[in-house]
C-alpha positions in Angstrom: 44.3 101.7 75.0 42.9 104.0 77.8 39.6 102.6 79.0 38.8 105.3 81.6 35.6 107.2 81.5 34.5 110.4 83.1 31.2 110.8 85.0 30.6 113.9 87.0 28.8 113.6 90.2 29.4 110.0 90.8 30.8 110.9 94.0 30.4 114.3 95.4 32.5 116.4 98.0 31.0 118.9 100.3 32.8 122.3 100.5 34.5 121.2 103.9 35.6 117.8 102.2 36.9 119.6 99.2 38.9 122.1 101.2 40.4 119.2 103.4 41.5 117.2 100.4 43.0 120.3 98.9 44.9 120.7 101.8 46.3 117.3 102.0 47.1 117.2 98.2 49.6 119.9 99.1 51.7 117.6 101.1 54.8 116.4 99.3 53.7 112.6 99.5 50.4 113.4 97.8 51.8 115.7 95.0 50.5 114.7 91.7 47.8 112.2 92.9 44.3 112.1 92.7 41.5 111.4 95.5 40.4 107.7 95.1 37.3 106.7 96.9 36.4 102.8 97.1 34.6 100.2 98.6 35.8 96.7 99.4 34.5 93.7 101.3 34.9 93.8 105.1 33.9 95.7 107.9 31.2 94.9 110.4 28.4 95.3 107.6 29.9 93.5 104.8 31.3 96.4 102.7 33.6 99.3 103.9 34.5 102.6 102.5 38.1 103.5 101.8 39.9 107.0 100.6 43.4 107.2 99.5 45.6 109.3 97.5 46.6 107.5 94.4 47.4 107.4 90.6 44.9 106.9 88.1 44.4 103.3 86.8 42.8 102.0 83.6 39.4 101.5 84.1 38.8 104.1 86.8 35.8 106.5 86.4 37.0 110.0 87.0 35.1 113.0 88.4 36.4 116.6 88.9 35.3 119.1 91.8 36.8 122.4 91.7 40.2 121.2 90.5 40.3 117.9 92.6 40.3 114.6 90.5 38.2 111.9 92.1 38.8 108.5 91.1 36.5 105.6 91.4 37.2 102.1 90.2 34.3 100.2 88.2 33.6 97.7 91.1 33.2 100.6 93.6 31.1 102.7 91.2 28.2 100.4 91.7 27.9 101.1 95.3 29.0 104.7 95.4 26.8 106.3 92.7 25.3 109.5 94.4 27.5 109.4 97.5 28.5 112.6 99.2 32.0 112.7 101.1 31.9 115.3 103.9 34.6 116.4 106.4 34.4 117.7 110.0 37.2 118.9 112.1 35.3 118.5 115.2 37.3 117.1 118.1 34.8 114.4 118.7 33.5 112.4 115.7 35.4 114.5 113.2 37.0 113.3 109.9 35.7 112.2 106.5 32.1 111.1 106.7 30.4 109.4 103.8 26.7 109.7 102.9 25.8 106.8 100.7 22.0 106.8 99.2 22.7 103.2 98.2 23.4 101.9 101.6 20.4 99.9 103.1 22.1 99.7 106.6 25.3 101.3 108.0 27.1 100.4 111.0 27.6 102.7 114.1 31.2 103.2 112.9 30.2 104.9 109.8 32.8 103.1 107.9 30.8 100.0 106.6 27.7 99.3 105.1 25.2 96.8 103.6 23.5 96.9 100.2 
């Protein structure tokens, strides 16, 4: 039994993030994988974000953005609903950035948050 569900727009990707994820999916070690966004306990504000290229698991919520599959586990979905992932290639402060409307407070590093 496959207990996955599909929910569009659970986690959005900006055009810059989408382009970077597509570039990274071309690499051999990421071939055939999907883009997973998750949260876990930790970080300086209590919860921290994570992103990885991964295989689909039972219970995952699946979204798709211009051919890129985005996976979110059920635990993370509670915290990530409405989140936008962006990417900047700026020399200072570049990388993936997460904008989460559910975060009541974020730390200065931008990698952890509090609900």
